[in-house]
C-alpha positions in Angstrom: 34.5 47.5 -38.9 34.2 46.2 -35.4 31.6 43.6 -34.7 28.7 44.5 -32.4 25.5 42.8 -31.0 22.3 44.3 -29.8 20.2 43.0 -26.9 16.7 43.9 -25.7 14.6 43.5 -22.7 11.0 44.0 -23.7 8.2 45.6 -21.7 4.6 46.5 -22.7 5.1 48.1 -26.0 8.7 49.2 -25.6 12.1 47.8 -25.0 15.4 48.7 -23.4 17.9 48.2 -26.1 21.7 48.0 -25.7 24.5 47.5 -28.3 27.8 46.0 -27.2 31.1 45.4 -28.8 34.1 43.3 -27.7 37.1 45.6 -27.7 40.5 44.4 -26.5 39.0 41.5 -24.5 36.3 43.5 -22.7 32.7 44.2 -23.6 31.9 47.8 -24.1 28.3 49.2 -24.2 28.3 51.4 -27.3 24.6 52.3 -27.4 21.6 52.2 -25.2 18.1 53.5 -25.9 14.4 53.0 -25.4 12.6 51.7 -28.5 8.8 51.9 -28.8 7.2 49.2 -30.8 3.5 50.2 -30.5 1.6 53.0 -32.1 0.4 55.3 -29.4 -2.7 56.2 -31.5 -3.9 52.6 -31.5 -6.1 52.0 -28.4 -5.0 48.9 -26.6 -1.7 48.4 -28.5 0.5 48.5 -25.4 -1.6 45.8 -23.7 -3.3 44.0 -26.5 -4.4 40.9 -24.6 -5.9 43.0 -21.9 -7.7 45.0 -24.6 -9.2 41.9 -26.3 -10.1 40.1 -23.1 -13.8 40.7 -23.5 -14.0 40.5 -27.3 -15.3 37.6 -29.4 -12.5 35.2 -30.2 -12.3 36.0 -33.9 -12.4 39.7 -33.3 -9.6 39.3 -30.7 -7.5 37.2 -33.1 -7.9 39.9 -35.8 -6.9 42.7 -33.4 -3.9 40.8 -32.1 -2.7 40.0 -35.6 -3.0 43.6 -36.6 -1.1 44.8 -33.5 1.6 42.2 -34.0 2.2 43.3 -37.6 2.4 46.9 -36.5 4.8 46.1 -33.6 7.0 44.0 -35.8 7.2 46.8 -38.3 8.1 49.4 -35.7 10.7 47.0 -34.2 12.2 46.5 -37.7 12.4 50.2 -38.2 14.1 50.7 -34.8 16.6 47.9 -35.4 17.4 49.3 -38.9 18.0 52.7 -37.4 20.4 51.3 -34.7 22.2 49.3 -37.3 22.6 52.3 -39.6 23.8 54.6 -36.8 26.3 52.0 -35.6 27.5 51.4 -39.1 28.2 55.2 -39.3 30.4 54.7 -36.2 32.3 51.8 -37.8 30.4 48.9 -36.1 28.8 46.0 -37.9 25.9 44.4 -36.0 26.3 40.6 -36.3 23.6 39.3 -33.9 20.9 40.1 -31.4 19.7 38.8 -28.1 16.3 38.9 -26.4 15.8 38.3 -22.7 13.1 35.7 -22.3 10.8 34.8 -19.5 11.1 31.4 -18.0 7.4 30.5 -18.6 6.0 27.5 -20.3 4.4 27.4 -23.7 1.1 29.3 -24.0 -2.2 27.6 -24.4 -4.8 28.5 -27.1 -6.1 32.1 -27.1 -9.4 31.2 -25.5 -7.6 29.8 -22.4 -5.2 32.8 -22.3 -8.1 35.2 -22.2 -9.7 33.2 -19.4 -6.7 33.8 -17.1 -5.4 37.2 -16.1 -2.0 35.7 -15.3 -1.8 34.2 -18.8 -2.8 37.5 -20.3 0.3 39.1 -18.8 2.4 36.1 -19.9 1.1 36.3 -23.4 1.8 40.1 -23.7 5.4 39.5 -22.7 5.7 36.8 -25.3 3.9 38.9 -27.9 6.4 41.8 -27.7 9.5 39.5 -27.4 8.3 37.6 -30.5 7.7 40.8 -32.5 11.2 42.0 -31.8 12.7 38.6 -32.6 10.9 38.3 -35.9 11.9 41.8 -36.8 15.6 40.9 -36.3 15.2 37.7 -38.2 13.5 39.6 -41.1 16.6 41.8 -41.2 18.7 38.6 -41.4 20.1 39.2 -37.9 20.6 36.1 -35.9 18.6 36.0 -32.7 19.6 34.3 -29.5 17.2 34.1 -26.5 18.5 34.1 -22.9 16.2 33.4 -20.0 16.5 36.4 -17.7 17.0 34.3 -14.6 20.0 32.5 -16.3 21.7 35.7 -17.5 24.2 36.1 -14.7 25.3 32.5 -15.0 25.6 32.9 -18.8 27.8 36.0 -18.4 30.0 34.3 -15.9 30.4 31.3 -18.1 31.2 33.4 -21.2 33.4 36.1 -19.6 34.6 34.4 -16.4 35.5 36.4 -13.3 36.7 39.3 -15.4 33.0 40.2 -16.1 32.1 43.4 -14.4 28.9 43.5 -12.6 27.1 46.8 -12.4 23.8 47.7 -10.8 
């Protein structure tokens, strides 16, 4: 079996997932798909911090915890499916990568809900963390790459031979 890795860039409730393999010294994209990690029947699931903005703190925490568990479960199912399909194509997924934001650590929930900018930041972290924990739960190593450093990382790893596509 050929080794492969998956990577994801998360959005509000979904992610753009790619799987790559290194074949004969060049990286080949072997799969790409959109994966949904929210339940469309759950009001507020795609923007959970926006949804709880005006709720009491305990109620907000409960809703966020429930949404996180559901998102993590959906992410696990999506990753399991990709791993299974790739295994059927003779690839073994050996790791995963998540594109990270470059933001600072988040403050407590009460401060997040008091700032619209922090609400957006928290939602990004929420979905990245759900995907990361899903991969870890499947015993898949997770590496985070800050999005703004990705080009430099690719150049460092693959040198000038790295092909840049738009």
